[in-house]
C-alpha positions as CSV (number, residue, x, y, z in Angstrom):
1,M,-6.6,-6.2,-2.8
2,P,-3.0,-5.4,-2.3
3,G,-2.8,-3.3,-5.4
4,D,-5.5,-0.9,-4.3
5,G,-3.6,0.1,-1.1
6,L,-0.4,0.3,-3.0
7,G,-1.9,2.8,-5.5
8,L,-3.4,4.9,-2.8
9,F,-0.3,5.3,-0.7
10,A,2.5,5.2,-3.3
11,P,3.9,8.2,-5.1
12,P,3.3,10.1,-7.4
13,F,-0.3,10.6,-6.6
14,S,-0.7,9.0,-3.1
15,V,-4.2,10.4,-2.5
16,G,-4.7,8.2,0.6
17,Y,-1.4,9.2,2.1
18,D,-1.9,12.9,1.5
19,A,-5.3,12.7,3.1
20,A,-4.0,10.8,6.1
21,C,-1.2,13.4,6.6
22,A,-3.7,16.2,6.3
23,I,-6.1,14.7,8.9
24,I,-3.4,14.1,11.5
25,R,-1.6,17.3,10.6
26,I,1.9,16.2,9.9
27,H,4.2,16.9,7.0
28,P,4.3,14.0,4.5
29,D,8.1,13.6,4.9
30,E,7.6,12.8,8.6
31,G,5.1,10.1,8.1
32,M,6.8,8.3,5.3
33,R,9.0,6.1,7.5
34,P,6.1,4.1,9.0
35,V,4.3,3.8,5.7
36,V,7.3,2.1,4.0
37,G,6.8,-1.1,5.9
38,Y,3.1,-1.1,5.0
39,M,3.9,-0.5,1.3
40,V,6.5,-3.4,1.3
41,A,3.9,-5.7,2.9
42,L,1.3,-4.7,0.2
43,F,3.9,-5.3,-2.5
44,V,4.7,-8.7,-1.3
45,G,1.0,-9.6,-1.2
46,L,0.6,-8.3,-4.7
47,V,3.5,-10.4,-6.0
48,I,2.1,-13.5,-4.3
49,V,-1.4,-13.0,-5.8
50,A,0.1,-12.3,-9.2
51,A,2.4,-15.3,-9.2
52,M,-0.1,-17.7,-7.7
53,P,-3.6,-16.5,-8.6
54,W,-5.1,-19.8,-7.3
55,F,-3.9,-18.8,-3.8
56,S,-6.2,-15.8,-3.7
57,I,-9.3,-17.7,-4.9
58,G,-8.8,-20.7,-2.7
59,C,-8.4,-23.4,-5.4
60,L,-5.4,-25.5,-4.5
């Protein structure tokens, strides 16, 4: 689900993001630029699923 990824990578907790930065050994500030596009895509998906729930379950 889009909301799961958004919760793992968005501040203030961002457990998934902090773990990824620790694994590849970069400072979180350096890695934020590529993650922003991913978070925008997740947010758009979340809005689509919330606005049109029938879209996610396949009932048109």
